[in-house]
C-alpha positions as CSV (number, residue, x, y, z in Angstrom):
1,M,-42.5,-65.6,-114.8
2,A,-39.2,-67.0,-116.1
3,T,-36.3,-67.3,-113.7
4,A,-32.5,-67.7,-114.1
5,C,-30.2,-69.9,-111.9
6,T,-26.7,-69.8,-111.0
7,N,-25.6,-72.7,-109.0
8,G,-29.0,-72.9,-107.4
9,L,-29.3,-69.1,-106.9
10,D,-32.0,-67.0,-108.4
11,T,-30.0,-64.6,-110.5
12,G,-32.4,-63.4,-113.2
13,F,-31.2,-59.7,-112.9
14,V,-28.0,-60.9,-114.9
15,D,-30.0,-61.3,-118.0
16,L,-32.0,-58.1,-117.8
17,G,-28.9,-55.9,-118.5
18,Y,-27.8,-52.4,-117.3
19,M,-30.9,-50.2,-118.2
20,K,-33.5,-52.6,-116.8
21,V,-31.6,-53.2,-113.7
22,A,-31.2,-49.4,-113.3
23,A,-34.9,-48.9,-113.5
24,L,-35.6,-51.8,-111.1
25,G,-32.9,-50.3,-108.8
26,V,-35.2,-47.2,-108.6
27,V,-38.2,-49.3,-107.7
28,Q,-36.1,-51.3,-105.2
29,G,-34.5,-48.5,-103.5
30,I,-37.8,-46.7,-103.0
31,T,-39.8,-49.7,-101.8
32,E,-37.1,-51.3,-99.7
33,L,-37.3,-48.6,-97.2
34,L,-40.8,-47.7,-97.3
35,P,-43.5,-49.9,-95.5
36,I,-44.9,-51.3,-98.8
37,S,-42.9,-54.5,-99.6
38,S,-40.0,-54.3,-102.3
39,T,-40.6,-57.9,-102.9
40,A,-44.1,-57.4,-104.1
41,H,-42.9,-54.5,-106.6
42,M,-40.2,-56.6,-107.9
43,R,-42.8,-59.1,-108.9
44,I,-45.4,-56.5,-110.3
45,V,-43.1,-54.2,-112.1
46,P,-41.2,-56.8,-114.1
47,A,-44.5,-58.8,-114.9
48,L,-46.2,-55.6,-116.2
49,L,-43.3,-54.7,-118.5
50,G,-42.7,-58.3,-119.7
51,W,-39.4,-58.6,-118.1
52,K,-37.7,-61.5,-116.4
53,D,-38.1,-61.9,-112.6
54,P,-34.7,-60.2,-111.2
55,G,-34.7,-62.8,-108.6
56,S,-34.4,-63.1,-104.9
57,A,-30.6,-62.8,-104.9
58,F,-31.1,-59.2,-106.5
59,S,-33.5,-58.2,-103.7
60,A,-31.3,-59.6,-101.1
61,A,-28.1,-58.0,-102.4
62,M,-30.0,-54.6,-102.6
63,Q,-30.1,-54.5,-98.8
64,L,-26.5,-53.0,-99.2
65,A,-28.0,-50.1,-101.1
66,A,-30.5,-49.7,-98.1
67,L,-27.8,-49.9,-95.8
68,A,-25.8,-47.0,-97.5
69,A,-28.9,-44.8,-97.6
70,V,-29.8,-45.4,-93.9
71,I,-26.1,-44.8,-92.6
72,S,-25.9,-41.6,-94.7
73,Y,-29.2,-40.3,-93.8
74,F,-28.8,-41.2,-90.0
75,W,-25.2,-40.3,-89.8
76,A,-25.4,-37.9,-87.0
77,D,-27.4,-40.5,-84.9
78,I,-25.1,-43.4,-85.8
79,R,-21.9,-41.3,-84.8
80,T,-23.3,-40.1,-81.6
81,L,-24.4,-43.8,-80.6
82,A,-20.9,-45.1,-81.7
83,L,-18.9,-42.3,-79.8
84,G,-21.0,-42.4,-77.0
85,S,-20.7,-46.2,-76.6
86,V,-16.9,-46.1,-77.1
87,S,-16.7,-43.4,-74.4
88,A,-18.9,-45.4,-71.9
89,I,-16.8,-48.5,-72.5
90,R,-13.6,-46.5,-71.6
91,R,-15.4,-45.1,-68.4
92,R,-16.9,-48.5,-67.7
93,D,-20.2,-46.7,-67.4
94,F,-22.5,-49.6,-68.6
95,N,-25.6,-47.7,-67.8
96,D,-24.8,-45.0,-70.5
97,W,-27.8,-44.7,-72.8
98,S,-25.9,-44.9,-76.0
99,F,-24.1,-48.1,-74.8
100,R,-27.3,-49.7,-73.7
101,F,-29.2,-48.7,-76.9
102,V,-26.4,-50.2,-79.2
103,M,-26.5,-53.4,-77.1
104,W,-30.3,-53.7,-77.2
105,I,-29.9,-53.3,-81.3
106,G,-27.4,-56.1,-81.1
107,F,-29.7,-58.4,-79.0
108,A,-32.7,-57.5,-81.1
109,T,-30.9,-58.8,-84.4
110,I,-30.3,-62.1,-82.9
111,P,-33.9,-63.5,-83.9
112,I,-33.7,-62.6,-87.4
113,G,-30.1,-63.9,-87.6
114,V,-31.1,-67.2,-86.4
115,A,-34.4,-67.4,-88.4
116,G,-32.4,-66.4,-91.5
117,L,-29.8,-69.0,-91.2
118,L,-32.5,-71.7,-90.6
119,L,-34.4,-70.6,-93.7
120,S,-31.4,-69.9,-95.9
121,H,-31.9,-72.8,-98.2
122,T,-35.6,-71.7,-98.9
123,L,-35.6,-68.0,-99.1
124,N,-33.2,-67.4,-102.1
125,T,-33.3,-70.5,-104.0
126,C,-34.8,-70.8,-107.5
127,G,-38.6,-71.5,-107.4
128,S,-38.8,-70.7,-103.6
129,P,-42.3,-71.5,-102.4
130,L,-42.2,-68.3,-100.3
131,R,-41.9,-66.1,-103.4
132,T,-45.2,-67.0,-104.8
133,L,-47.8,-64.1,-105.7
134,P,-50.4,-65.7,-103.3
135,V,-48.0,-65.5,-100.3
136,I,-46.8,-62.0,-101.1
137,G,-50.3,-60.7,-101.8
138,I,-51.7,-62.3,-98.5
139,S,-48.7,-60.8,-96.6
140,C,-49.5,-57.3,-97.9
141,I,-53.1,-57.4,-97.0
142,V,-52.3,-58.8,-93.5
143,M,-49.7,-56.1,-92.8
144,A,-52.0,-53.3,-94.0
145,A,-54.5,-54.7,-91.5
146,L,-51.9,-54.6,-88.7
147,L,-50.7,-51.2,-89.6
148,A,-54.2,-49.9,-89.7
149,I,-54.8,-51.2,-86.2
150,A,-51.7,-49.4,-84.9
151,E,-53.0,-46.3,-86.3
152,L,-56.4,-46.7,-84.8
153,Y,-55.7,-47.8,-81.2
154,C,-52.0,-46.5,-80.2
155,N,-51.4,-42.9,-78.9
156,H,-48.2,-42.4,-80.5
157,K,-46.7,-40.2,-77.8
158,R,-43.4,-41.9,-76.6
159,T,-40.1,-40.8,-77.8
160,L,-36.9,-42.9,-78.6
161,D,-35.3,-41.7,-75.3
162,H,-37.9,-43.8,-73.4
163,V,-37.5,-47.1,-75.2
164,S,-36.2,-50.1,-73.3
165,L,-34.7,-53.4,-74.0
166,K,-38.2,-55.1,-74.0
167,D,-39.2,-52.6,-76.7
168,A,-36.1,-53.4,-78.8
169,M,-36.7,-57.1,-78.6
170,I,-40.4,-56.8,-79.6
171,V,-39.4,-54.8,-82.7
172,G,-36.4,-57.4,-83.3
173,F,-38.9,-60.3,-83.1
174,A,-41.2,-58.5,-85.4
175,Q,-38.3,-58.0,-87.8
176,V,-38.3,-61.8,-88.4
177,G,-41.5,-61.4,-90.3
178,A,-39.5,-59.6,-93.1
179,L,-38.2,-62.9,-94.2
180,I,-41.6,-63.7,-95.6
181,P,-42.0,-62.0,-99.0
182,G,-44.6,-59.3,-98.9
183,V,-44.3,-58.5,-95.2
184,S,-41.5,-55.9,-95.7
185,R,-38.7,-55.2,-93.1
186,S,-39.6,-51.6,-92.8
187,G,-43.3,-52.5,-92.6
188,S,-42.9,-55.1,-89.8
189,T,-40.6,-53.0,-87.6
190,L,-42.5,-49.9,-88.2
191,T,-45.8,-51.4,-87.3
192,A,-44.3,-53.0,-84.1
193,A,-42.8,-49.7,-83.1
194,L,-46.1,-48.0,-83.4
195,F,-47.8,-50.6,-81.3
196,L,-45.3,-49.5,-78.6
197,D,-46.9,-46.0,-78.7
198,L,-43.8,-44.4,-80.2
199,K,-44.5,-41.2,-82.2
200,R,-44.6,-41.9,-85.9
201,E,-41.3,-40.2,-86.9
202,E,-39.6,-41.8,-83.9
203,A,-41.1,-45.2,-84.7
204,A,-39.5,-44.9,-88.2
205,R,-36.2,-43.6,-86.8
206,F,-36.1,-46.7,-84.3
207,S,-37.1,-49.0,-87.2
208,F,-34.1,-48.0,-89.3
209,L,-31.6,-47.8,-86.6
210,L,-32.5,-51.2,-85.2
211,G,-32.3,-52.7,-88.7
212,L,-29.0,-51.6,-89.5
213,P,-27.1,-54.9,-88.5
214,A,-29.7,-57.2,-90.2
215,I,-29.6,-55.1,-93.4
216,A,-25.8,-55.4,-93.5
217,L,-25.8,-59.1,-92.7
218,A,-28.5,-59.9,-95.2
219,G,-26.6,-57.9,-98.1
220,L,-23.1,-59.2,-97.3
221,K,-24.3,-62.8,-97.0
222,E,-25.8,-62.5,-100.5
223,L,-22.7,-61.1,-101.9
224,W,-20.7,-64.1,-100.5
225,E,-23.4,-66.5,-101.9
226,L,-23.0,-64.8,-105.4
227,H,-19.2,-65.1,-105.0
228,K,-19.5,-68.9,-104.2
229,A,-21.9,-69.3,-107.2
230,H,-19.0,-67.7,-109.5
231,L,-21.0,-64.8,-110.8
232,D,-19.1,-63.4,-113.7
233,F,-17.9,-60.0,-114.4
234,H,-21.0,-58.9,-116.3
235,G,-23.3,-60.1,-113.5
236,W,-21.2,-58.3,-110.9
237,S,-21.2,-55.0,-113.0
238,V,-25.0,-55.3,-113.6
239,L,-25.4,-55.6,-109.9
240,A,-23.1,-52.7,-109.1
241,V,-25.4,-50.4,-111.3
242,G,-28.4,-51.6,-109.5
243,L,-26.8,-51.0,-106.1
244,I,-25.8,-47.3,-107.0
245,I,-29.1,-46.4,-108.3
246,A,-31.0,-48.1,-105.6
247,S,-28.9,-46.3,-102.8
248,L,-29.8,-43.0,-104.3
249,S,-33.4,-43.8,-104.4
250,A,-33.4,-45.3,-101.0
251,F,-32.3,-41.9,-99.6
252,V,-35.0,-40.2,-101.0
253,A,-37.5,-42.8,-99.8
254,I,-36.1,-42.1,-96.2
255,W,-36.9,-38.5,-96.5
256,G,-40.2,-39.1,-98.0
257,L,-41.3,-41.5,-95.4
258,L,-40.3,-39.2,-92.5
259,R,-42.2,-36.3,-94.0
260,I,-45.3,-38.2,-94.5
261,L,-45.2,-39.7,-91.0
262,E,-44.5,-36.3,-89.5
263,R,-47.2,-34.3,-91.4
264,F,-49.9,-37.0,-91.9
265,S,-49.9,-40.6,-90.7
266,A,-49.3,-44.3,-91.8
267,W,-52.7,-44.4,-93.5
268,P,-51.4,-43.8,-97.1
269,F,-49.3,-47.0,-96.7
270,V,-52.2,-49.0,-95.3
271,A,-54.2,-48.2,-98.4
272,Y,-51.4,-48.7,-100.8
273,R,-50.3,-52.0,-99.2
274,A,-54.1,-53.3,-99.3
275,F,-54.4,-52.2,-103.1
276,I,-51.1,-53.9,-103.9
277,G,-52.0,-57.2,-102.2
278,V,-55.5,-57.2,-103.9
279,V,-53.8,-56.5,-107.4
280,L,-51.3,-59.5,-106.8
281,L,-54.1,-61.9,-105.8
282,V,-56.5,-60.9,-108.3
283,G,-53.8,-60.8,-111.1
284,F,-52.7,-64.2,-110.1
285,Y,-55.9,-65.9,-109.9
286,A,-57.2,-64.3,-113.2
287,G,-54.0,-65.5,-114.8
288,A,-52.7,-61.9,-115.7
289,L,-49.7,-62.4,-113.3
290,S,-47.5,-65.5,-112.7
């Protein structure tokens, strides 16, 4: 699949134009926050439609759409944590749960922050070896297997009120896996939270709240990289359309994920991830996808 570069950044989305980027924004927004790998879909959908790969810079910048959706959907939780933390600091009550939870989120973000900086020259460059279809396909299948194990062997009874710093750090280290295309940030953190015996909907909530700093940092960093690459006005306007559409679809994705986890389980995502992984591998080795 053809790619485009702007001063070393993979910026294929610019040549796609507004309508195609809007369509991909829907796909990106939905798959970014579901545990099914947005990167995999950003390779499959353009390939099936005969479009240029939108590029890793597009996927990274779309983190801001996910950020907007998570903040708006979980605004009550975020407001409670923020106000509770400020109040705890004023009282110097550092045992307050809201304060401790916010600090745990900060500590849990350190692993992916360090790993992201170390791999920054590999992740979003043109022709990145991590963005190949075999890597994405294998990642999808491995994560499907891990999610299936979490469903089979964990009891899913704990609530968010009982998590600890150790729990947050385990999910934080799992989040590092999201740097590998095909793993999915939502997939890696949700799976880790399920292994901690959290209820399914609580695991998803924990995953989203803990991922807020990482999502924000990744999106803002990519905007800065695009700025340094001197992306033109047309490129920024195309990206803006994608961001708006993706944020709306991401909000719907959160609602759908929580409903599925509350009423059913994570098995639909296990089956879908395994299917996507097989499609990518078969398509690549059969020459249908590249």
